[in-house]
N, C-alpha and C positions, 0 to 999 in steps of 0.2 A: 775462285769466283762462283763456281757452280755450288760449292759447299755452302757458301754464304747465302746464296739465294734459297737453297733448300732450308737452311736454318730460319731465314726470314719467313718463308711460307709456313714452316712448322710452328713458329711462334704465333703467326696470325691465326692459324687453325686452333691452337690452344686457347688463345684469347677469345676467339669466336665461340668455341665450345663452352668456355667458362661463362661468357656473357649469356648464352642461351640457357645454361643451367640456372643462373641467378634469376633470369626472367621467368622461367617456368616455375621456379620455387615461389617467386612472388605471386604469380597468378594462382597457384595452388593454395598458397597461404591465404590470399584474399578470399578465395572461394570457401575455404574451410572456415575462415572467420565469419563470413557472411552467413554461411549455413548454420553456424553455431548460434548467431544472434537471431536468425530467422526461426530456429527451432526452440529458442529459449522459452517462449511462452507456453510451450507444450509440456514443460517440466512441472511436476508437482511435488510437494512434500506430503507424503502419505503418513497419516497417523491412524493406528489401529485402535480407535476408541472414539468416544463422542467429542464434540467440540468443547464441552465443559471439562471433560477429563484432560484434554490437551492443555487448557489454560491452567488447570490445577497441577499439572505435571511439570510446569516450567519454573520451579523454585519460587522465588519472591517476585519475579518479573511482573506478574499480573495481580499482585495482592490488592491494590486499590480497586481494580476492576472487579475482582471477586467480592470485595466488600460491597461495592455498588450492586452487584448482581444479587447479593443476599437481600438487598432492599427492593429489588425489582424482580420479584419471583416469576413474572410472566416470561421474561427473556431467559432467565436462568432455566426455567422448565423446558423451553424450546431447545436450548443448547444441550440439555441432558437427554431429551426425548430421542430414543433410537429410531423412531419412525418419522421424525421431522426432517425437513430439508431446508436449512436456514443458512443464508449468507450473513456473516457477522464481521464487522470491522472492530477488531480488538485494539485496546490501547494499553500501553505499558504505564508504569507508575508515574513517569514524568509528565504524561498528558494531564493527569489529575493535579499534580503539583503545579503545573503551569496555570491551570484554571483557578486553583485556590489562591495562589500567590497574587494573581491579577485581581481577583475579587477582594481579597483581604487588604490589598494595597489601597484600593479605593475606600474600603470601609475604615481603615486606619486614618486616612485623610479626613474622614467625616466623624472621627472620634467614636466609631462603632467597634464593638467586640468582633474578633475574628470568628469565622464559621468554618466547619469542616464537613467532610462527606456525610457524616451521620447527622449533621444539622440541616442539610438541604431539604426543603419541603418536599413531601412525597410526590405531589403532582408535577413539580418541576423536574425532579430526578427521573421520574417515569418518562416524561416527554422527551427529555434530552437523550436518554439511553435508547429509547425506541428508534431514534433516527439512525442508529448504527446497525439495525437488524432488518433483513429483507427475506421474505418468503421466497424460496426457490434458490437455484444455484447460479451465481453470477461470477464467472472467472474471466481471466484475460482473453482466452480464445473467443469467448462470446462477445466481450465488450469491444474487441478490436474491430469488429464490423461496423461500429458506430463512430464515424470520424468526429462528429460534434459531441459525442457523449450520449448517454442514454438516461432519460428521466425515469426513475424507478421509485415506486411508492414504498416507504418503509412499513413496518408492521402496524403502525398507527395511521396509515393512509396519508403520510406526509411526503411531499415531493422532494426527492434528493436526486442529484446528478452523479452518475458514475462514468468516468471517462478513462479510456485506455491511453497510456503514454509510454514511450520508450525514450530514455535519455540518450544523449550522445556520449560516445566513449572511443578512445583510441583513434580519433579522426574519422570515425564512421558515424554519420548522422543516423540516429535511431538505432545505434548499435550497442547501447548500454543497458542499464538496468530497466526492467519493465516495471511499470507502476500503474496504480489506479488512483485517479484524482477523485476524491469524494467531496462533493460540494453541498452545503446547506443552501438551498435556493432562496430561503427567506420569503417564500410564497411570491416570488417574482420571476418573470421570464427574462429579466434583464441581468446579464452576468455581472454588471458592476455592483449589484447588491448581494452577490453570492459570497459565501465564505468557503474556502476550499482548503483541503489538506491532502497531501500525498502519502501513499503507503511506503513502508520500508521493506515489507515482505508480502508476497502475494501467493495465492494458490496453495494454501494448506488444506488438503482434502482430508476430512474426517469421515467417520461412519455415518454421520447425520448432517453433513453440510460442508460449507466452505468458509475458511477463515482467511482474512487479510489483516495485516497489522499496520496501523498508522504510524508515521514517523514520530520519534520522541518529541519533536517540536509542536506536535498537535496540542491544541487547547481543548480539553473536554467540554462539549457543548458548543463548540465553535465560538468561544469567547462570550457566550450569552450569560454565564453565571454572574460575571461582574456587573452586567446591566440589570438582570432580574433581581438580584439580591442587594441592590444598592439604590432602590427607588425610595 
């Protein structure tokens, strides 16, 4: 009987010890996970070159953007200038494909010939491209201080909204990917009139500025090409 009681007590102690180990591991894991996500916004991709050199070094990813920048020399010059400090929201080829497909879909319905990037009137191309460029450095650590977002003027003095956001992941609210929501305010203070797009990559720090990359679903010009070139 005495041996049986000792065995029972020993088993209880083993179970209790195992339970405490699992509990502590869970607590440490949560803390580690939370710290990872809390510090996520402090991480940067460092590129030892100008913003323009970064775009040019990424294979064919930014071919359409580079074509546009050839036609918008003011922005291209700022991305190349080693003394500049420019925040720029870059777009991959798909963003331009989205815009051209939408525009030409409307044109086709109206029996009009399709247009391409080289056909866009200069004033329209300049204006739309300027809205992605901002003098100064705007990264996620700066923007996270503005809960409702921050209205910042683009290089052509046009109001755009930049808002910091962290998605949810693994059951942790605000524990996922960090993003910047870039919104074309359409000269209105009412958000129902705004057009917004999220980034897929943030905080690419170059020698002369900061790059963020908009998601592939973004439509260059915030869907304005289809309206401006189908009047």
